[in-house]
DODREN-957511 format. One line per field, with one value per residue (C-alpha): residue in three letters; z, x, y; residue number from 1. Coordinates in pm, whole numbers, plus 32768, in hexadecimal, padded with zeros to 4 digits. Each point is the difference from the previous one (the first is absolute). Last residue first. Layout:
% DODREN-957511
resn [ALA | ...] .
zz [Z | ...] .
xx [X | ...] .
yy [Y | ...] .
resi [NUM | ...] .
END
This chain:
% DODREN-957511
resn [GLN | TYR | ILE | GLU | LYS | LEU | ILE | LYS | ASP | ALA | GLY | MET | ALA | LEU | ILE | GLU | LYS | GLY | LEU | GLU | GLN | GLY | LEU | LYS | LYS | ALA | ASP | VAL | LEU | PRO | SER | GLN | ARG | SER | SER | GLN | PHE | ILE | THR | LYS | GLY | ASP | LEU | SER | ALA | VAL | LEU | GLY | LYS | LEU | THR | ILE | ASN | GLU | ASP | ASP | LEU | THR | ALA | TYR | ALA | GLY | ILE | PRO | VAL | GLN | CYS | GLY | GLY | GLU | LEU | VAL | ASP | VAL | PHE | ALA | ARG | GLU | ALA | GLU | LEU | ALA | LEU | HIS | THR | GLU | ALA | HIS | ASP | LEU | ALA | MET | ILE | ALA | GLU | PHE | VAL | ASN | PRO | ASP | TYR | LYS | ARG | THR | GLU | ILE | GLY | VAL | ALA | GLY | GLN | GLY | MET | ALA | PRO | LEU | ILE | ILE | GLU | ALA | PRO | ILE | LEU | GLN | SER | ILE | LYS | ASP | GLY | TRP | GLY | MET | ARG | ARG | LEU | GLY | ALA | ALA | ALA | LEU | ILE | ILE | ALA | ASP | LEU | GLY | GLU | SER | ASP | LEU | LYS | LYS | LEU | ARG | THR | ASP | ILE | ASN | GLY | ARG | LEU | PRO | VAL | ILE | LYS | LEU | ASP | PRO | ARG | TYR | LYS | LEU | LEU | GLN | SER | SER | ARG | ARG | LEU | SER | GLY | THR | GLY | VAL | LYS | ALA | ASN | LYS | PRO | LEU | ASP | ASN | LEU | GLN | ILE | ASN | ASP | LYS | SER | ILE | LEU | ALA | ASP | PHE | PRO | ASN | GLU | ARG | GLU | THR | VAL | VAL | SER | ILE | GLU | LEU | GLU | TYR | PRO | LEU | LYS | MET | PRO | VAL | ASP | LYS | MET | SER | HIS | VAL | ALA | ILE | ASP | VAL | GLU | ARG | ARG | LEU | LEU | ALA | GLU | GLU | ILE | GLU | LYS | VAL | PHE | LEU | GLY | LYS | GLY | GLY | ILE | LYS | THR | LEU | PRO | VAL | ASP | GLN | ILE | LYS | ASP | GLY | SER | THR | LYS | ILE | ILE | THR | ILE | GLU | VAL | GLN | LEU | GLY | ALA | HIS | LEU | LYS | GLU | LEU | GLN | SER | LYS | ILE | TRP | ASN | ALA | GLN | TRP | LEU | ALA | LEU | GLY | SER | GLY | ARG | SER | GLY | ILE | ILE | LEU | LYS | GLU | LEU | ASP | MET] .
zz [7972 | 8124 | 7F12 | 7F18 | 8121 | 80A7 | 7EC0 | 7FC7 | 816A | 7FCC | 7F28 | 80AB | 80DF | 8096 | 8048 | 80AE | 80CF | 8078 | 8050 | 80D3 | 80BD | 8049 | 807F | 80D9 | 80A5 | 8046 | 8078 | 8150 | 7F52 | 7F46 | 7E8B | 7EBE | 7EB3 | 7EE5 | 7EA8 | 7F18 | 7EE7 | 7F2D | 7EA3 | 7F2B | 8123 | 7F5D | 812E | 8011 | 811E | 8138 | 80C3 | 8151 | 80AB | 8161 | 80BB | 8178 | 80B2 | 8145 | 8053 | 7EB9 | 7F8D | 7ECF | 7F60 | 7EE7 | 7F38 | 7EC3 | 7F5F | 7EE6 | 8037 | 8053 | 8136 | 80A3 | 7FC1 | 806E | 7F76 | 8138 | 80D2 | 7F4A | 8066 | 8165 | 8019 | 7F95 | 80ED | 8130 | 7F9F | 8015 | 8150 | 8088 | 7F7D | 80B8 | 8143 | 801E | 80D6 | 80C3 | 8151 | 7FC6 | 800A | 8169 | 804F | 7EC8 | 806D | 8159 | 7F71 | 7F0A | 7F8F | 7E8F | 7FA6 | 7F88 | 7EC2 | 801A | 7ED4 | 7F56 | 7F09 | 7ED1 | 7EFF | 80A0 | 7EBB | 7EE5 | 7F92 | 7ED7 | 7EEE | 7F28 | 80C2 | 813E | 7FD2 | 7FB6 | 80F4 | 7F24 | 7FF2 | 8149 | 805A | 811A | 80B5 | 8036 | 817C | 8011 | 807A | 7EE7 | 7EF3 | 808F | 8011 | 7E9E | 7F70 | 7EDA | 7E8C | 7F2C | 7EFB | 7EC0 | 8025 | 7F92 | 80D5 | 80D9 | 8027 | 807A | 8077 | 812C | 807B | 7FDC | 80DA | 8106 | 8010 | 8022 | 7ECD | 7ECA | 7EB8 | 7EBB | 7EEC | 7F75 | 7EB7 | 7FF3 | 7ECA | 809C | 80F6 | 80DF | 7FC3 | 7FFA | 815A | 8081 | 7F88 | 807C | 815E | 8048 | 7F5A | 80FA | 7FC2 | 7F7E | 7F1F | 7EFE | 7EAC | 7F36 | 7EB6 | 7FD0 | 80EB | 8168 | 801E | 8072 | 8113 | 8086 | 7FC1 | 813C | 7F3D | 7FE9 | 808B | 8146 | 7FE1 | 8144 | 804D | 80FD | 8162 | 80C5 | 8158 | 80A7 | 8177 | 8095 | 7FC3 | 812D | 803E | 7EAB | 8055 | 8032 | 806A | 7EC3 | 7F1D | 7F40 | 7EBA | 7F60 | 7FD3 | 80B1 | 7F1F | 7FDE | 817B | 8021 | 8116 | 816B | 809B | 8172 | 8116 | 7F57 | 8027 | 8065 | 7EF7 | 7F6B | 7FF8 | 7F5B | 7EF7 | 7FCA | 7FC3 | 7F06 | 7F3B | 8004 | 7ECB | 7F36 | 8025 | 7EFF | 7EDC | 7FB9 | 7F39 | 7EA3 | 8067 | 80E0 | 7ECC | 800C | 8045 | 8171 | 80A0 | 8166 | 8071 | 7F8A | 80A4 | 814D | 80CF | 816B | 80CE | 8174 | 80A8 | 817B | 80F0 | 8179 | 80B0 | 8122 | 7FB3 | 7F29 | 7F09 | 7F9B | 7FDA | 7F29 | 7F1A | 7FDE | 7FA3 | 7F03 | 7F5E | 800C | 7F4B | 7EF9 | 7FC0 | 7FF7 | 7EF1 | 7F3A | 800B | 7FA8 | 8109 | 8020 | 8159 | 8133 | 813C | 8154 | 813C | 8162 | 8155 | 7FBB | 8133 | 7FBE] .
xx [7EAA | 7FDD | 7FF6 | 7EFA | 7F26 | 800C | 7FA5 | 7ED8 | 7F8C | 7FFE | 7ECB | 7EFB | 7FA8 | 815D | 7FE0 | 7EB2 | 8089 | 8120 | 7F11 | 7F2E | 812C | 8089 | 7EB0 | 7FD7 | 814D | 7F9E | 7E9D | 8019 | 805F | 7EB5 | 801E | 807B | 8062 | 80F1 | 8047 | 8119 | 8049 | 8126 | 8057 | 810C | 80F2 | 80FF | 8008 | 7E85 | 7F69 | 7F39 | 7F5E | 7F7B | 7F6A | 7F79 | 7F2A | 7FCE | 7EDC | 7F98 | 80F0 | 80C0 | 80EA | 80D9 | 805F | 80F9 | 8036 | 80CC | 8050 | 80FA | 8044 | 8148 | 8016 | 7EFE | 7E93 | 7F10 | 7EF2 | 7F2F | 8137 | 8041 | 7EAB | 801E | 8154 | 7F73 | 7ED6 | 80CF | 8107 | 7F00 | 7F8C | 8165 | 803B | 7ECD | 8051 | 8169 | 80B2 | 812C | 7F4D | 7FF1 | 817B | 8054 | 7EB6 | 8026 | 8159 | 7F86 | 7EC8 | 80AF | 7ED3 | 8052 | 816B | 803F | 800A | 8018 | 7F8E | 807D | 7F18 | 8067 | 7F86 | 7F16 | 7F65 | 80B6 | 7FA6 | 7F1E | 80D0 | 7F5A | 7EBE | 80C0 | 80C8 | 8176 | 80C3 | 80F0 | 8173 | 8053 | 8170 | 7FA6 | 7F54 | 8152 | 7FFE | 7FF8 | 7E99 | 7F9A | 809B | 7F64 | 7EA7 | 800D | 8017 | 80EF | 7FEA | 8133 | 8045 | 80C0 | 80E2 | 816B | 8045 | 8107 | 7F35 | 7EAC | 80BF | 807F | 7E9A | 7FC4 | 812A | 7F99 | 7EA2 | 8079 | 801D | 7F36 | 7FAD | 7F71 | 8001 | 7EAE | 8007 | 7EEC | 7F28 | 7ECA | 7FE5 | 7ECC | 7FC6 | 8178 | 8019 | 7EEB | 80BA | 8153 | 7F89 | 7F4C | 8117 | 80F3 | 8177 | 7FFF | 80E0 | 7F77 | 80A4 | 7F61 | 7F63 | 7F6B | 809B | 7F84 | 7F13 | 7EC8 | 80C4 | 8097 | 816C | 80C8 | 8146 | 8036 | 7ED8 | 7F84 | 7E90 | 7F55 | 7EFE | 7EF2 | 7FBF | 8086 | 804F | 7F04 | 7FCF | 8083 | 7F6F | 800D | 7FB8 | 8055 | 7FE5 | 80D3 | 7FC6 | 7F42 | 8117 | 7F81 | 7F3E | 7FC7 | 8174 | 80A8 | 80D5 | 7EF8 | 7FF2 | 8165 | 8068 | 8070 | 801C | 7FC2 | 8092 | 813F | 80BB | 7EB8 | 802A | 7EB3 | 8072 | 8149 | 7F38 | 7F2C | 813D | 8079 | 7EBB | 7FCD | 80AB | 7FCA | 7E8A | 8038 | 7FEA | 8075 | 8142 | 7F90 | 7F0A | 8109 | 80D1 | 815F | 8148 | 7FCF | 7FE2 | 8082 | 7F0C | 7ECB | 8086 | 8008 | 8127 | 7F98 | 8072 | 7FB4 | 7F8B | 7FFC | 7F06 | 803D | 7EC6 | 8060 | 7F02 | 7EED | 7F4C | 812E | 80D2 | 7EEF | 7FF7 | 817B | 800A | 7EE6 | 80CA | 8139 | 7F4D | 7F73 | 814F | 80A0 | 7F0E | 8040 | 8179 | 7FF5 | 805B | 7EB9 | 7F67 | 7FBC | 7FB8 | 8067 | 7F46 | 808B | 7F60 | 7E9C | 7F1E | 7F2D] .
yy [792B | 80F3 | 8129 | 7F6B | 7F8C | 8156 | 80B7 | 7F17 | 8028 | 8178 | 7FDB | 80DB | 7EDA | 8006 | 8175 | 7FC5 | 7EE0 | 80D8 | 811D | 7F13 | 7F79 | 8159 | 807B | 7ECA | 804F | 8169 | 7FB3 | 80B3 | 8144 | 8016 | 7FB8 | 809E | 7F67 | 8049 | 7F6E | 7FA1 | 7F0E | 8073 | 7F83 | 80A7 | 8021 | 7F18 | 7F1A | 7FEF | 80C2 | 7FAC | 8119 | 8069 | 812E | 7FDF | 80FA | 7FDB | 809F | 80A8 | 811A | 7FF3 | 7EEF | 7FBE | 7EB4 | 7FC2 | 7EC3 | 7FD0 | 7EB1 | 7FC3 | 7E8C | 7F53 | 80DF | 7F24 | 7FC0 | 7EF3 | 80E7 | 7FC8 | 8043 | 8148 | 8086 | 7F7E | 80A8 | 8150 | 7FEE | 7F9B | 8102 | 8117 | 7F7D | 7FF9 | 8160 | 8081 | 7F45 | 8071 | 7EFA | 8080 | 7FD9 | 7E86 | 7FD1 | 7FA6 | 7F54 | 7F2B | 7F91 | 7F9A | 7F58 | 7F14 | 7F33 | 802B | 803E | 815D | 80CF | 817A | 80C8 | 813C | 80AF | 80D1 | 7F05 | 7F03 | 7F85 | 80AB | 815D | 8055 | 80A2 | 810A | 8049 | 7FAF | 813E | 7FF4 | 80D7 | 80C0 | 8058 | 7F56 | 8032 | 80EF | 7EE1 | 7F5E | 7FF7 | 7E84 | 8003 | 80EA | 7F26 | 7EC7 | 809B | 808D | 7EA2 | 7FFA | 804F | 8048 | 810A | 8050 | 7ED3 | 7FE7 | 7ECE | 80AD | 8140 | 7F85 | 7ECE | 80C6 | 802D | 7E8B | 7FAB | 8102 | 7F6A | 7E99 | 7F25 | 7FB2 | 80AF | 7F7A | 810D | 806B | 80C1 | 8106 | 8025 | 7F66 | 8126 | 7FD7 | 7E8C | 7FCC | 809F | 7F21 | 7ECA | 807B | 805A | 7EBA | 7F38 | 809A | 7FFE | 8164 | 80D2 | 80F3 | 8031 | 8118 | 7F94 | 815C | 80FD | 8018 | 8128 | 7F48 | 7F50 | 8143 | 8063 | 803D | 8039 | 7E88 | 7F45 | 7F6D | 7FA7 | 7FA0 | 7EF6 | 8048 | 7F81 | 812D | 7F71 | 7F1C | 7FF4 | 7EBC | 7EA6 | 7F18 | 7E90 | 7F72 | 7E8F | 7EC7 | 7E96 | 7FA3 | 807A | 8130 | 7FFF | 8153 | 8040 | 8127 | 80DF | 8114 | 8009 | 807B | 7F17 | 7FFF | 7EA7 | 7FC5 | 7F28 | 7F85 | 7EB6 | 7F5D | 7EED | 806D | 816A | 7F9C | 7F43 | 8137 | 80C9 | 7EFD | 8014 | 817B | 808F | 7EC0 | 803A | 8113 | 7F13 | 7E9F | 800F | 8066 | 8111 | 8097 | 8056 | 7F69 | 80B6 | 804D | 7EA9 | 8017 | 810D | 7F42 | 7EC5 | 80B7 | 8079 | 8025 | 812A | 7FE1 | 8140 | 802C | 809D | 800A | 807A | 80E5 | 810D | 7F6F | 80E5 | 80CD | 7EC6 | 7F66 | 812F | 8002 | 7E8F | 802C | 8119 | 7F2A | 7EE6 | 80ED | 80A9 | 7EA7 | 7F8E | 8140 | 7FDD | 7E91 | 7EFF | 7F47 | 8004 | 7F2A | 80C6 | 7F77 | 8064 | 8008 | 803D | 7F85 | 7FE3 | 8137] .
resi [308 | 307 | 306 | 305 | 304 | 303 | 302 | 301 | 300 | 299 | 298 | 297 | 296 | 295 | 294 | 293 | 292 | 291 | 290 | 289 | 288 | 287 | 286 | 285 | 284 | 283 | 282 | 281 | 280 | 279 | 278 | 277 | 276 | 275 | 274 | 273 | 272 | 271 | 270 | 269 | 268 | 267 | 266 | 265 | 264 | 263 | 262 | 261 | 260 | 259 | 258 | 257 | 256 | 255 | 254 | 253 | 252 | 251 | 250 | 249 | 248 | 247 | 246 | 245 | 244 | 243 | 242 | 241 | 240 | 239 | 238 | 237 | 236 | 235 | 234 | 233 | 232 | 231 | 230 | 229 | 228 | 227 | 226 | 225 | 224 | 223 | 222 | 221 | 220 | 219 | 218 | 217 | 216 | 215 | 214 | 213 | 212 | 211 | 210 | 209 | 208 | 207 | 206 | 205 | 204 | 203 | 202 | 201 | 200 | 199 | 198 | 197 | 196 | 195 | 194 | 193 | 192 | 191 | 190 | 189 | 188 | 187 | 186 | 185 | 184 | 183 | 182 | 181 | 180 | 179 | 178 | 177 | 176 | 175 | 174 | 173 | 172 | 171 | 170 | 169 | 168 | 167 | 166 | 165 | 164 | 163 | 162 | 161 | 160 | 159 | 158 | 157 | 156 | 155 | 154 | 153 | 152 | 151 | 150 | 149 | 148 | 147 | 146 | 145 | 144 | 143 | 142 | 141 | 140 | 139 | 138 | 137 | 136 | 135 | 134 | 133 | 132 | 131 | 130 | 129 | 128 | 127 | 126 | 125 | 124 | 123 | 122 | 121 | 120 | 119 | 118 | 117 | 116 | 115 | 114 | 113 | 112 | 111 | 110 | 109 | 108 | 107 | 106 | 105 | 104 | 103 | 102 | 101 | 100 | 99 | 98 | 97 | 96 | 95 | 94 | 93 | 92 | 91 | 90 | 89 | 88 | 87 | 86 | 85 | 84 | 83 | 82 | 81 | 80 | 79 | 78 | 77 | 76 | 75 | 74 | 73 | 72 | 71 | 70 | 69 | 68 | 67 | 66 | 65 | 64 | 63 | 62 | 61 | 60 | 59 | 58 | 57 | 56 | 55 | 54 | 53 | 52 | 51 | 50 | 49 | 48 | 47 | 46 | 45 | 44 | 43 | 42 | 41 | 40 | 39 | 38 | 37 | 36 | 35 | 34 | 33 | 32 | 31 | 30 | 29 | 28 | 27 | 26 | 25 | 24 | 23 | 22 | 21 | 20 | 19 | 18 | 17 | 16 | 15 | 14 | 13 | 12 | 11 | 10 | 9 | 8 | 7 | 6 | 5 | 4 | 3 | 2 | 1] .
END
């Protein structure tokens, strides 16, 4: 390998830096003598903390400035939580590697470790995700949803400071940060379907950068990459972002991939959901077909109302 030094671009949050340092350690194990550095880049999504993401442009705000640094060749790779990566990437960039997925489900963190079914009537639950809140209201219409933003540690503190009964976070982030013991309940997909890419870390690179690709390619996890291909194709057909409650979760066996997807109204009263299966080689096609099916069921009306 010709590469002697590689610079990783990352957000500065605790979880983002955990992911960047984990990629750094993996690369250093793979390539003795490779110098790996991390450059922290503050994104628009990090700078604006007091406004819901849906009002300022969505989760793409967590990657925009890092992608610009990639294009200016100030960094060689960008490490992202895949659920933050928009469907449309700049033409010169691509997601080259997707690492093995952590637990993809959502987690309930509650006072006194109370389970979801046992939360008191009209309990206050904090979440900044429309996907989580809409499905939660479908399951427990009595709950009071409180908007929640900030890094994981900030949200955990708000469980007490905001007088909440519970909050919902991604299990993967909690486990990576060493806070898995705070999880009161892993919420099954039958109650809250995960977000596209939840639990997966991706590496974004410039296209046609063979030295960089050679350095990172061993970190790619084929099964997770295929699952993400299906999930992202599904969301792409729906033209969805974090402004819309969309769930997508793919699982693989030896020969097939199964994809579950849904679109929900903001109040959770209407949910269009379905699942499909296909051979592994048709992962992207599977996502596209499920997306079209959900639209035909009536999800297009929900999408139009929300976007308007």
